[in-house]
C-alpha positions as CSV (number, residue, x, y, z in Angstrom):
1,M,3.2,-6.2,-8.3
2,A,2.1,-8.1,-5.1
3,Y,1.1,-4.8,-3.5
4,Y,-1.0,-3.8,-6.5
5,S,-2.5,-7.3,-6.7
6,L,-3.5,-7.1,-3.0
7,H,-4.8,-3.6,-2.9
8,E,-6.4,-3.2,-6.3
9,L,-7.3,-6.7,-7.3
10,N,-7.9,-8.2,-3.9
11,I,-5.6,-11.1,-4.6
12,L,-3.8,-12.3,-1.4
13,P,0.0,-12.9,-1.7
14,H,-0.3,-16.6,-1.1
15,D,-3.1,-16.9,-3.7
16,L,-0.9,-15.0,-6.2
17,M,2.0,-17.4,-5.6
18,A,-0.3,-20.4,-6.0
19,F,-0.8,-19.4,-9.7
20,S,1.4,-21.0,-12.2
21,A,4.4,-19.0,-13.5
22,R,2.4,-18.3,-16.8
23,E,-0.6,-17.1,-14.9
24,R,1.5,-14.8,-12.7
25,A,3.3,-13.4,-15.8
26,A,-0.1,-12.7,-17.4
27,I,-1.3,-10.9,-14.3
28,Y,1.9,-8.9,-14.1
29,A,1.6,-7.9,-17.7
30,M,-1.9,-6.8,-17.3
31,I,-1.0,-4.8,-14.1
32,S,1.8,-3.1,-16.0
33,I,-0.6,-2.1,-18.8
34,R,-3.1,-0.8,-16.3
35,V,-0.5,1.2,-14.4
36,E,0.7,2.8,-17.6
37,E,-2.8,3.8,-18.6
38,E,-3.4,5.3,-15.1
39,K,-0.2,7.3,-15.4
40,K,-1.4,8.7,-18.8
41,E,-4.8,9.6,-17.4
42,R,-3.2,11.4,-14.5
43,S,-0.9,13.4,-16.8
44,K,-3.8,14.3,-19.0
45,S,-5.9,15.5,-16.1
46,R,-3.0,17.5,-14.8
47,A,-2.5,19.1,-18.2
48,R,-6.2,20.0,-18.3
49,K,-6.0,21.8,-15.0
50,K,-3.3,24.1,-16.1
């Protein structure tokens, strides 16, 4: 999660840890949703290529 936050959202690790536990949980949940959607899109695009 920290890796994704840094590279995709430009949130530095120390900034991420400065958030409250609730805020971090919300960010992690949103990241999980986004990653799942990206996986679905990749699989759709692979299926189209075949």
